[in-house]
Backbone bond lengths (Angstrom), bond angles and torsions (degrees), N, CA, C in turn:
res aa  C-N    CA-C-N  psi(-1)  N-CA   C-N-CA  omega(-1)  CA-C   N-CA-C  phi
1 M - - - 1.424 - - 1.524 108.73 -
2 P 1.350 115.83 146.83 1.467 121.07 176.34 1.506 112.84 -65.71
3 P 1.410 120.88 143.13 1.450 116.89 176.03 1.579 117.23 -56.11
4 T 1.271 114.84 147.20 1.555 116.48 179.62 1.515 106.42 -67.05
5 Q 1.325 114.19 135.78 1.419 124.99 -176.73 1.587 106.47 -98.00
6 R 1.354 113.69 120.77 1.481 115.11 177.02 1.520 110.02 -69.02
7 H 1.275 117.99 146.30 1.456 127.91 -177.82 1.637 103.09 -72.59
8 V 1.292 113.25 132.18 1.381 125.49 171.76 1.534 112.35 -106.89
9 P 1.320 118.10 103.92 1.460 121.23 179.91 1.442 115.64 -48.84
10 A 1.295 119.84 150.86 1.370 126.38 177.06 1.421 119.98 -46.29
11 E 1.442 109.05 -47.19 1.504 112.23 -176.03 1.591 111.34 -72.15
12 L 1.342 119.94 -2.85 1.444 121.10 177.90 1.595 110.86 -101.48
13 Q 1.264 115.58 -5.86 1.502 116.03 -175.74 1.541 116.57 -64.30
14 A 1.331 115.75 -24.45 1.360 120.79 -178.46 1.470 109.03 -126.27
15 P 1.344 122.26 162.90 1.453 121.58 -177.13 1.558 108.98 -61.67
16 F 1.267 111.38 140.74 1.432 114.87 177.10 1.577 113.40 -136.91
17 L 1.388 115.71 158.93 1.347 120.30 -176.86 1.471 115.51 -128.06
18 L 1.335 119.01 135.74 1.424 118.57 176.13 1.473 114.69 -106.96
19 L 1.265 121.76 139.74 1.474 131.25 172.34 1.512 111.34 -124.34
20 A 1.325 115.45 154.23 1.403 120.84 169.93 1.604 110.20 -83.71
21 R 1.221 117.27 128.80 1.496 123.40 -176.69 1.497 111.11 -46.94
22 T 1.409 113.30 -41.45 1.455 117.22 -173.01 1.459 111.67 -68.23
23 S 1.347 120.17 -12.56 1.439 117.52 -174.77 1.490 110.62 -95.11
24 C 1.313 118.40 -10.73 1.383 118.94 -164.57 1.543 116.43 -76.09
25 K 1.394 113.13 -54.97 1.440 115.91 -178.25 1.510 117.22 -68.61
26 P 1.363 122.12 -41.32 1.399 123.61 -179.97 1.443 117.47 -76.90
27 F 1.414 122.24 -25.73 1.375 126.11 -166.43 1.442 111.45 -115.90
28 V 1.412 115.93 -71.47 1.495 127.23 -172.83 1.521 106.98 -134.37
29 P 1.241 119.34 105.74 1.564 121.20 175.07 1.563 111.27 -53.91
30 A 1.243 107.26 143.18 1.692 110.96 -179.74 1.624 101.66 -69.08
31 T 1.253 124.91 -23.05 1.514 115.42 174.68 1.440 112.12 -62.68
32 T 1.244 124.35 -25.19 1.393 126.39 172.13 1.565 115.36 -35.87
33 F 1.370 108.12 -45.57 1.400 115.77 -170.64 1.529 116.37 -103.77
34 Q 1.358 114.68 12.35 1.455 119.36 -178.57 1.690 105.27 -86.74
35 V 1.322 112.35 86.53 1.376 121.15 172.48 1.516 112.45 -114.41
36 P 1.362 114.48 164.19 1.529 113.82 179.68 1.522 110.76 -57.18
37 G 1.439 112.00 138.07 1.429 119.86 170.19 1.541 111.59 83.27
38 L 1.424 119.85 10.68 1.378 121.04 -177.49 1.532 106.42 -133.89
39 Q 1.400 116.29 122.76 1.447 117.85 177.21 1.616 103.75 -96.19
40 V 1.369 114.44 142.20 1.390 119.08 -179.58 1.594 111.20 -122.83
41 H 1.284 113.95 128.81 1.374 120.35 -171.69 1.680 108.31 -131.03
42 T 1.311 115.28 151.41 1.364 120.18 -173.64 1.640 114.03 -118.03
43 L 1.300 122.35 145.72 1.361 123.35 -172.09 1.589 107.43 -124.08
44 E 1.351 117.29 148.60 1.384 120.86 163.31 1.456 112.26 -77.17
45 A 1.410 115.30 127.54 1.474 113.10 -176.94 1.495 108.25 -155.80
46 K 1.211 123.28 155.07 1.510 123.18 -177.44 1.568 114.33 -76.55
47 D 1.394 115.00 -17.82 1.485 115.41 -174.40 1.597 100.35 -140.58
48 I 1.361 113.32 165.13 1.402 124.82 -174.37 1.474 114.57 -84.71
49 W 1.405 116.36 -18.42 1.373 121.95 -165.99 1.582 109.82 -92.59
50 L 1.303 117.86 70.09 1.457 125.27 -176.68 1.482 113.25 -50.66
51 R 1.332 119.06 -42.15 1.492 122.18 -174.56 1.539 110.41 -49.84
52 D 1.341 111.78 -41.96 1.496 114.91 -169.19 1.486 116.59 -74.89
53 F 1.422 117.57 -18.00 1.490 112.69 -178.64 1.463 111.16 -125.95
54 M 1.342 119.78 13.75 1.424 126.14 166.22 1.521 115.22 -87.99
55 P 1.332 121.55 164.37 1.465 118.49 179.40 1.469 110.88 -66.62
56 V 1.378 112.14 166.23 1.481 117.36 179.73 1.587 99.61 -111.57
57 R 1.359 105.04 141.97 1.607 111.00 -178.16 1.462 103.82 -90.28
58 T 1.417 112.16 134.13 1.498 120.07 179.88 1.490 114.50 -113.48
59 G 1.369 113.55 -5.11 1.458 112.27 -175.77 1.645 106.83 177.78
60 P 1.360 119.58 -179.96 1.415 115.13 176.62 1.448 110.64 -64.45
61 D 1.326 110.60 124.26 1.490 120.22 -175.15 1.527 116.99 48.73
62 R 1.288 115.36 40.18 1.551 123.78 179.87 1.542 108.43 -131.63
63 F 1.313 119.26 134.67 1.431 120.44 -178.16 1.625 106.88 -145.91
64 V 1.417 109.51 153.16 1.426 114.24 169.09 1.451 105.66 -124.56
65 W 1.417 118.41 146.92 1.435 125.43 -173.24 1.481 104.10 -119.64
66 F 1.360 119.88 107.29 1.461 122.56 -175.33 1.576 108.22 -86.71
67 R 1.341 111.33 171.46 1.405 117.76 173.77 1.568 108.28 -81.91
68 Y 1.326 117.44 142.98 1.393 121.15 -176.65 1.395 111.76 -121.13
69 E 1.393 112.67 94.62 1.534 113.11 -177.86 1.641 102.10 -144.05
70 P 1.367 118.42 65.82 1.428 119.63 179.89 1.387 115.83 -65.68
71 D 1.394 118.91 143.20 1.512 119.05 -176.99 1.603 110.75 -59.43
72 Y 1.309 119.27 -30.00 1.383 116.80 -177.11 1.594 114.36 -71.50
73 L 1.326 113.12 -10.09 1.420 115.71 169.38 1.585 116.56 -116.59
74 R 1.400 111.07 29.07 1.368 117.11 -166.60 1.573 107.86 -72.05
75 N 1.338 121.28 -31.43 1.428 122.05 175.56 1.616 111.62 -108.01
76 R 1.375 114.51 26.32 1.467 117.48 -175.06 1.578 104.51 -134.53
77 S 1.254 119.14 66.17 1.418 122.39 -176.21 1.530 112.77 -66.44
78 A 1.394 109.59 -17.36 1.605 111.53 -178.90 1.488 111.85 -71.49
79 Y 1.415 116.06 -11.70 1.342 115.84 176.31 1.492 119.51 -105.69
80 R 1.411 115.42 9.09 1.349 128.03 177.30 1.535 111.35 -95.56
81 T 1.365 114.60 113.33 1.533 115.78 -177.99 1.544 107.78 -92.77
82 P 1.366 108.81 115.07 1.481 110.38 178.58 1.623 113.24 -68.05
83 K 1.397 116.01 156.80 1.415 120.49 175.37 1.546 109.85 -60.59
84 A 1.391 118.78 -36.57 1.366 121.39 -174.83 1.543 110.52 -64.34
85 M 1.414 117.73 -18.39 1.457 116.32 -177.64 1.608 105.47 -86.70
86 L 1.333 114.00 -29.62 1.466 108.44 177.97 1.453 122.76 -90.85
87 Q 1.455 117.00 -23.78 1.427 123.85 179.00 1.606 113.37 -48.01
88 P 1.402 118.00 -50.63 1.466 121.42 -177.85 1.487 110.21 -60.69
89 Q 1.309 119.76 -21.96 1.524 123.39 -177.14 1.416 109.65 -88.70
90 L 1.332 121.95 -14.60 1.536 121.39 178.62 1.448 116.88 -129.25
91 P 1.367 115.19 74.44 1.445 125.40 -178.44 1.520 112.72 -46.69
92 W 1.359 120.88 -41.94 1.394 125.00 -175.54 1.601 109.28 -73.53
93 L 1.264 118.05 -19.30 1.443 120.69 175.27 1.640 109.30 -81.77
94 R 1.392 113.77 -38.67 1.430 115.41 175.76 1.585 112.32 -63.01
95 E 1.361 116.46 -30.73 1.408 118.69 -177.63 1.595 103.38 -66.26
96 R 1.280 120.97 -34.98 1.474 125.63 -168.85 1.495 102.96 -81.34
97 E 1.325 122.32 -38.40 1.390 121.11 173.76 1.554 115.00 -57.92
98 A 1.324 115.68 -36.88 1.517 128.95 -176.05 1.579 104.75 -67.27
99 D 1.316 112.15 -45.54 1.610 113.83 -171.25 1.532 111.50 -97.09
100 G 1.454 115.17 8.17 1.504 112.78 -179.58 1.528 120.17 89.24
101 R 1.330 116.08 -12.51 1.507 115.13 173.21 1.378 118.27 -64.70
102 C 1.359 115.84 -25.51 1.471 118.23 165.84 1.558 113.39 -116.74
103 Q 1.344 108.54 114.52 1.447 115.98 -176.85 1.569 109.95 -90.34
104 H 1.268 114.10 155.72 1.621 117.86 170.63 1.413 107.74 -108.81
105 S 1.292 115.21 144.18 1.482 127.43 174.93 1.469 118.40 -124.96
106 A 1.297 116.72 136.40 1.459 119.20 -179.49 1.479 114.10 -77.21
107 L 1.376 116.98 -7.20 1.509 123.90 176.78 1.589 105.34 -64.64
108 N 1.414 109.92 142.88 1.438 119.27 -178.56 1.483 109.28 -96.99
109 V 1.319 123.27 101.60 1.362 127.02 -167.06 1.559 111.76 -138.77
110 D 1.299 126.93 124.19 1.335 126.43 165.19 1.529 116.18 -74.41
111 G 1.338 118.75 134.31 1.441 121.39 179.10 1.577 114.68 -59.25
112 G 1.365 114.87 -28.09 1.445 115.74 -179.59 1.587 109.41 -72.46
113 N 1.231 120.01 -14.79 1.467 121.58 175.47 1.429 115.03 -92.18
114 V 1.409 118.90 13.10 1.462 119.44 175.61 1.567 109.72 -123.10
115 V 1.305 109.88 104.65 1.558 114.96 -179.83 1.480 106.74 -106.47
116 G 1.298 121.03 100.47 1.431 119.37 -176.78 1.583 120.88 -116.27
117 R 1.187 113.28 157.27 1.457 121.91 172.89 1.509 114.35 -163.47
118 S 1.407 115.67 126.43 1.389 121.15 171.68 1.498 110.94 58.06
119 G 1.340 116.59 40.64 1.431 121.79 172.72 1.571 116.76 84.22
120 R 1.268 114.33 5.99 1.520 118.22 177.34 1.501 110.80 -123.98
121 Y 1.261 116.62 133.90 1.512 123.41 -169.23 1.497 110.57 -121.95
122 L 1.291 119.38 125.60 1.498 124.12 178.75 1.581 102.06 -97.87
123 M 1.278 117.79 125.48 1.481 128.53 179.23 1.600 112.23 -140.77
124 V 1.315 112.10 135.96 1.357 122.15 174.43 1.556 110.38 -65.88
125 E 1.317 117.40 136.60 1.460 115.26 -176.51 1.533 120.57 -68.44
126 K 1.357 114.23 1.17 1.436 116.51 170.14 1.528 114.64 -57.64
127 V 1.286 115.17 -23.75 1.559 119.44 179.66 1.483 108.76 -59.65
128 L 1.386 120.24 -24.87 1.414 118.75 177.46 1.658 111.82 -72.67
129 R 1.255 116.38 -40.25 1.346 119.08 173.46 1.474 118.36 -64.07
130 E 1.360 115.27 -32.22 1.467 124.07 178.53 1.431 112.63 -68.26
131 N 1.456 115.26 -19.09 1.545 120.24 -172.93 1.527 108.02 -124.56
132 E 1.368 116.70 26.84 1.460 114.03 172.95 1.609 116.56 -61.37
133 G 1.291 110.51 142.54 1.524 111.95 179.62 1.489 106.04 103.51
134 M 1.207 126.07 -15.46 1.521 126.95 178.69 1.541 104.68 -58.68
135 T 1.357 111.01 142.57 1.515 119.41 176.95 1.511 116.14 -75.25
136 E 1.367 110.43 -29.73 1.544 115.17 178.31 1.625 108.10 -105.10
137 P 1.286 119.20 154.33 1.389 120.46 175.92 1.567 112.65 -53.34
138 V 1.293 116.32 134.98 1.435 118.29 -172.12 1.540 112.02 -71.10
139 V 1.317 118.33 -39.36 1.442 118.10 176.78 1.602 111.67 -61.56
140 S 1.169 117.86 -37.51 1.532 124.52 179.52 1.583 107.01 -63.59
141 Q 1.272 116.26 -40.22 1.373 120.06 178.89 1.475 113.97 -75.67
142 L 1.201 119.14 -35.04 1.460 119.15 175.18 1.574 110.65 -72.72
143 E 1.218 121.49 -37.00 1.358 123.02 173.32 1.573 114.55 -63.78
144 E 1.226 115.96 -41.20 1.515 118.77 167.03 1.557 115.31 -59.08
145 A 1.317 114.62 -47.62 1.450 115.69 172.80 1.437 119.56 -55.94
146 L 1.419 111.73 -47.75 1.504 118.25 -175.50 1.518 115.07 -83.43
147 H 1.366 113.26 -10.65 1.476 115.05 -173.73 1.515 116.07 66.14
148 G 1.207 117.75 35.43 1.490 115.48 -170.14 1.595 107.86 -166.75
149 E 1.316 113.29 -174.90 1.449 125.07 175.31 1.471 112.71 -85.91
150 V 1.265 115.38 137.40 1.481 127.16 177.25 1.441 110.95 -106.68
151 I 1.318 120.71 122.32 1.556 126.84 177.97 1.440 102.73 -112.08
152 L 1.374 117.49 117.42 1.429 122.33 177.44 1.493 117.88 -88.76
153 L 1.171 122.72 131.85 1.550 128.27 -172.53 1.454 106.27 -108.88
154 P 1.280 121.29 154.47 1.477 127.51 173.20 1.536 112.58 -72.16
155 Q 1.277 115.61 144.46 1.483 124.20 176.87 1.436 112.48 -80.86
156 Q 1.264 125.18 131.55 1.439 129.22 178.51 1.585 107.11 -67.98
157 G 1.231 121.55 137.46 1.427 130.23 174.57 1.548 106.82 -59.08
158 G 1.351 119.19 134.96 1.350 122.29 -179.67 1.510 116.08 77.97
159 D 1.294 120.37 1.50 1.528 117.78 -176.85 1.520 103.98 -101.41
160 P 1.269 121.16 114.16 1.536 120.57 177.16 1.448 113.79 -81.62
161 L 1.202 117.09 -12.31 1.660 119.69 -177.76 1.475 106.28 -78.90
162 G 1.324 119.69 -59.77 1.473 123.92 -167.65 1.378 116.74 64.34
163 H 1.400 112.66 52.43 1.598 121.72 -179.50 1.528 105.27 -102.65
164 A 1.287 115.85 132.60 1.464 122.76 177.35 1.515 112.31 -69.90
165 D 1.335 118.74 -31.19 1.421 120.78 -169.60 1.540 116.20 -75.38
166 G 1.320 113.29 2.99 1.424 116.08 168.57 1.514 115.62 -100.49
167 A 1.301 114.85 -8.70 1.385 125.35 -171.40 1.585 111.32 -110.08
168 V 1.451 113.79 -39.92 1.521 118.23 -169.76 1.486 107.92 -144.24
169 R 1.285 119.74 142.92 1.463 129.99 166.65 1.544 113.18 -134.54
170 W 1.300 123.00 148.11 1.328 128.60 172.53 1.547 110.22 -73.80
171 L 1.422 115.92 131.74 1.413 122.43 173.90 1.528 107.19 -99.38
172 D 1.339 119.85 -42.88 1.408 129.48 172.09 1.507 106.54 -150.75
173 D 1.361 113.32 -167.96 1.609 117.39 -169.07 1.446 106.62 -71.55
174 T 1.218 122.74 -17.85 1.559 122.30 -176.42 1.468 111.05 -126.01
175 T 1.252 122.86 3.65 1.476 118.44 -174.15 1.620 106.22 -129.29
176 V 1.238 116.08 136.64 1.483 126.11 -178.18 1.505 112.14 -114.14
177 L 1.272 118.79 132.72 1.482 117.25 166.08 1.490 109.01 -90.71
178 M 1.347 112.52 140.62 1.417 118.55 -169.43 1.592 106.68 -127.25
179 S 1.223 124.94 130.78 1.473 125.55 175.73 1.627 106.39 -56.96
180 D 1.216 117.58 138.52 1.476 125.08 176.16 1.448 112.50 -78.20
181 F 1.302 121.75 83.04 1.479 116.40 -179.62 1.502 116.59 -90.98
182 R 1.271 115.23 16.01 1.551 117.78 -176.89 1.439 114.44 -57.65
183 R 1.440 119.69 -35.07 1.463 118.74 -177.95 1.542 109.01 -82.15
184 V 1.299 124.13 -24.50 1.493 126.72 -175.63 1.502 116.06 -104.64
185 D 1.263 115.92 -18.92 1.532 122.12 -179.23 1.536 110.85 -164.80
186 S 1.214 115.71 74.16 1.618 114.80 -173.18 1.510 112.89 -64.57
187 G 1.386 118.76 -28.00 1.329 118.74 -172.88 1.502 109.44 -76.44
188 Y 1.387 117.62 -36.05 1.454 118.54 177.23 1.570 110.01 -72.30
189 D 1.322 109.75 -35.03 1.538 114.29 177.91 1.634 110.82 -55.16
190 Q 1.257 118.32 -48.03 1.375 126.42 -178.34 1.600 110.79 -62.32
191 I 1.382 112.15 -46.28 1.472 113.09 179.25 1.535 116.42 -64.47
192 L 1.488 111.73 -40.72 1.419 115.74 176.67 1.613 112.41 -65.07
193 L 1.300 116.55 -40.64 1.387 117.52 179.53 1.452 113.60 -64.69
194 A 1.343 120.89 -39.12 1.475 127.92 176.34 1.601 111.43 -60.96
195 T 1.352 113.13 -40.84 1.444 118.91 -178.63 1.571 107.23 -65.65
196 L 1.262 116.57 -48.04 1.500 117.17 -178.36 1.495 111.32 -61.21
197 R 1.360 116.79 -38.83 1.487 117.02 -171.65 1.471 108.23 -79.70
198 E 1.311 118.54 -24.51 1.476 122.49 -179.58 1.562 105.32 -65.54
199 R 1.364 116.80 -32.81 1.548 117.15 -178.39 1.525 109.15 -86.58
200 G 1.308 118.89 14.76 1.473 120.66 176.41 1.513 114.74 78.63
201 L 1.392 117.95 23.63 1.435 119.88 -173.96 1.492 107.05 -100.49
202 A 1.377 117.43 139.89 1.436 116.88 170.36 1.525 107.03 -86.26
203 V 1.333 115.16 151.59 1.513 120.89 -171.27 1.487 111.02 -124.69
204 E 1.334 119.64 134.53 1.429 126.29 169.15 1.324 112.00 -117.25
205 R 1.304 122.33 119.90 1.541 123.39 175.74 1.502 114.83 -64.74
206 F 1.292 118.27 140.23 1.418 119.15 174.65 1.538 112.23 -125.52
207 P 1.283 123.49 143.00 1.440 123.65 -166.00 1.521 110.95 -57.39
208 Y 1.317 109.96 147.25 1.483 118.32 173.95 1.464 107.58 -143.91
209 G 1.270 120.88 137.42 1.458 126.83 174.70 1.378 120.40 -138.46
210 E 1.272 117.56 100.99 1.560 120.88 -172.95 1.535 109.36 -83.86
211 V 1.366 114.71 148.31 1.466 118.98 175.65 1.459 102.11 -142.27
212 A 1.496 113.96 167.33 1.464 120.91 -176.87 1.423 111.51 -80.74
213 D 1.475 118.93 70.17 1.520 119.59 -179.75 1.589 108.44 -99.52
214 S 1.300 116.92 -3.35 1.380 117.33 -173.39 1.521 114.83 -63.50
215 G 1.314 119.15 138.31 1.487 120.58 -175.00 1.509 115.47 86.85
216 Q 1.340 119.48 -5.31 1.404 124.51 175.10 1.474 116.07 -88.08
217 G 1.397 116.53 -11.01 1.518 118.43 -175.17 1.629 103.82 -93.16
218 S 1.328 112.66 -170.74 1.442 117.41 -176.96 1.512 116.73 -76.63
219 D 1.406 115.16 -14.39 1.499 120.99 174.39 1.445 107.90 -124.73
220 E 1.310 116.97 116.28 1.488 118.10 179.65 1.415 117.20 -73.70
221 Q 1.281 117.85 -13.30 1.472 123.42 -177.54 1.573 111.60 -85.87
222 I 1.322 113.63 -9.30 1.533 118.03 177.61 1.506 112.91 -96.81
223 P 1.186 122.55 119.86 1.564 112.70 -175.71 1.539 112.45 -75.02
224 T 1.385 106.95 164.13 1.584 111.99 -178.88 1.517 106.61 -68.26
225 A 1.421 106.92 154.39 1.553 119.56 171.94 1.585 107.27 -111.81
226 T 1.373 118.19 20.01 1.384 127.51 -179.26 1.577 104.87 -65.16
227 G 1.345 120.49 123.43 1.505 120.66 175.39 1.521 107.23 103.89
228 C 1.373 119.89 -7.33 1.520 119.53 -172.64 1.540 106.25 -95.19
229 Y 1.339 115.71 82.27 1.471 123.24 -173.67 1.592 106.78 -76.18
230 L 1.326 114.39 -18.84 1.547 115.45 178.05 1.530 112.79 -70.31
231 N 1.237 121.29 -10.98 1.349 127.36 176.03 1.629 114.73 -83.69
232 F 1.305 104.47 38.64 1.621 109.80 -178.80 1.445 111.42 -85.80
233 L 1.277 114.96 167.88 1.565 120.17 178.41 1.452 108.46 -107.48
234 E 1.386 116.16 128.76 1.624 116.36 178.50 1.602 102.90 -121.82
235 V 1.332 111.73 119.40 1.414 117.46 -178.40 1.556 107.02 -160.17
236 A 1.326 112.69 145.07 1.446 121.58 171.79 1.587 111.14 52.82
237 G 1.252 114.97 41.79 1.539 122.73 174.66 1.569 109.12 69.74
238 H 1.357 117.43 16.77 1.473 120.81 173.84 1.462 110.64 -120.03
239 L 1.292 113.40 150.97 1.434 119.70 177.41 1.615 108.74 -120.19
240 F 1.131 121.34 102.15 1.549 127.82 179.92 1.542 103.06 -80.36
241 L 1.393 115.80 109.02 1.426 119.51 -179.00 1.547 113.89 -109.98
242 P 1.266 111.90 127.43 1.604 113.23 -179.87 1.480 108.57 -65.54
243 Q 1.367 108.67 148.94 1.381 123.64 176.18 1.544 111.35 -135.65
244 F 1.441 117.85 133.35 1.440 114.48 -163.74 1.521 108.05 -125.26
245 G 1.355 120.33 5.00 1.446 122.22 -174.81 1.510 107.20 76.57
246 L 1.379 120.81 28.50 1.521 116.44 175.84 1.549 108.11 -106.39
247 A 1.287 113.06 172.73 1.553 120.65 174.56 1.521 110.07 -63.25
248 E 1.445 114.81 -27.06 1.488 113.68 -178.23 1.539 113.08 -80.29
249 D 1.282 118.07 -1.34 1.517 118.92 -174.65 1.609 106.96 -63.60
250 R 1.219 118.54 -40.35 1.551 121.14 178.17 1.414 108.57 -65.94
251 E 1.316 123.17 -48.06 1.363 122.18 -179.36 1.461 115.73 -60.24
252 A 1.348 115.23 -39.52 1.643 118.25 176.77 1.473 107.32 -65.07
253 L 1.325 121.86 -39.84 1.422 125.43 -177.65 1.604 106.64 -60.52
254 A 1.327 115.66 -45.08 1.524 122.78 -176.06 1.551 110.31 -64.65
255 E 1.390 110.32 -42.98 1.478 115.57 -177.53 1.606 108.84 -72.44
256 A 1.219 120.20 -40.85 1.400 118.10 176.44 1.576 114.16 -64.76
257 S 1.320 115.56 -34.94 1.453 120.41 173.31 1.472 112.27 -59.88
258 R 1.346 116.66 -39.99 1.424 119.22 -179.96 1.473 115.83 -74.96
259 L 1.383 116.55 -39.85 1.420 123.44 177.91 1.478 117.32 -67.12
260 Y 1.310 114.08 -36.50 1.439 126.17 -171.75 1.586 111.98 -122.44
261 P 1.343 113.76 62.33 1.461 115.28 -172.63 1.547 118.43 -62.20
262 R 1.402 111.83 -25.89 1.388 117.07 -177.06 1.450 116.21 -90.80
263 H 1.345 117.81 -5.13 1.444 124.92 177.27 1.458 115.75 -87.96
264 R 1.236 118.78 149.33 1.416 121.33 175.49 1.499 109.53 -90.61
265 L 1.291 124.77 114.35 1.428 128.32 -173.18 1.562 106.96 -74.58
266 V 1.473 117.92 135.55 1.404 120.33 174.00 1.658 102.33 -126.17
267 P 1.295 115.24 103.02 1.551 115.38 172.68 1.570 108.34 -69.77
268 V 1.349 110.60 136.33 1.405 118.08 -173.34 1.599 110.13 -131.60
269 P 1.353 120.93 112.07 1.468 123.22 -173.08 1.596 104.86 -65.58
270 C 1.300 116.41 128.03 1.510 123.43 -167.46 1.466 110.16 -137.77
271 R 1.352 124.60 13.87 1.416 120.40 -178.43 1.504 111.20 -62.40
272 R 1.310 122.74 -47.93 1.397 125.73 -174.18 1.621 109.52 -69.00
273 L 1.228 120.97 -35.24 1.421 126.34 171.11 1.550 115.66 -63.52
274 S 1.332 114.55 -44.01 1.427 121.67 -176.92 1.488 112.17 -66.97
275 R 1.351 119.96 -25.55 1.366 126.18 -178.07 1.603 107.83 -69.60
276 E 1.356 116.09 -16.78 1.428 120.44 176.11 1.483 112.15 -82.30
277 G 1.249 116.63 -11.57 1.556 120.15 -177.79 1.495 123.06 111.22
278 G 1.390 113.11 6.13 1.471 119.38 -178.28 1.399 110.83 -158.23
279 V 1.356 118.96 176.60 1.472 122.46 -177.20 1.581 106.71 -138.13
280 L 1.206 120.68 -145.95 1.503 123.64 -165.02 1.547 114.29 -75.61
281 N 1.248 123.05 -41.31 1.471 121.84 170.94 1.526 107.88 -55.49
282 C 1.311 118.17 -48.10 1.509 119.72 -176.02 1.434 114.16 -56.94
283 M 1.329 115.84 -38.04 1.528 115.23 -171.86 1.457 113.60 -94.76
284 T 1.360 123.99 7.59 1.380 126.08 -177.77 1.397 114.20 -126.24
285 W 1.260 123.50 163.95 1.441 131.32 175.08 1.515 111.65 -144.00
286 E 1.287 122.78 120.22 1.460 124.01 -172.88 1.511 118.20 -118.30
287 V 1.253 118.26 149.63 1.432 122.38 170.66 1.458 107.50 -126.57
288 K 1.354 113.81 129.37 1.491 117.88 -170.86 1.520 124.98 -87.09
289 G 1.331 112.37 21.29 1.431 110.13 175.88 1.657 110.08 129.96
290 A 1.333 113.61 -170.94 1.448 120.23 -170.95 1.476 111.91 -62.27
291 S 1.391 117.17 -25.92 1.569 120.85 177.10 1.563 108.04 -77.37
292 I 1.371 113.97 -19.16 1.437 120.31 -174.61 1.582 113.61 49.40
């Protein structure tokens, strides 16, 4: 007899995108992402950075939900969205928690620090400090939870977040896009480049343009993400590319067009959003269709 097929609810049949309602009106309207073939939904949450506190996808219809207690929010519980607030809004996810397709982990991990593809995960080494005191080696626990290989990257000096998705993204299984830090932090640029190449990865630089926007957001302790074009959103055959009103905007569009020739590029004004410390990948969470 053929294996029993799990029911896939109608809302999961096509790619869909989740946003926090609090992020839509003041920063990027939900209508920005209303393109053919993509459903857009909003959630009630305490913070706009949905990527960080939602589950991490580890395989077809498989997830792991980490603990979210970052040190930069240690004394700011008002910005930490508990799982109990999200679960009633996501019945399809509760179903996966019940049958084991969504596992829970005691590890303290921000989703923005997990950049994965084909069983390999790029993570900034700050995750080790966030999990000091564990009885088992942190990397081994991460690899067990993610069902793959973890590649640790150096943390940039002065960066309190330690999120990989502002520094690197996978282009394919063997090639990584890397923010071009040469003009703003050449030392870190060389260390990051060497780390990636030591792991046998090809590297393509992607434009990066930093400006003095720090202190202009709602939290002066969080640095600006203005100029971080690599924090784009790629879903449903579209690439939503941040634009900041900088000279590098045009260069980023040209590079994205070259690297993603089959995608439809959607430029998105993000200067106000980026002053809060993140951009488009940070504020969204996507599921890519019936196979999830």
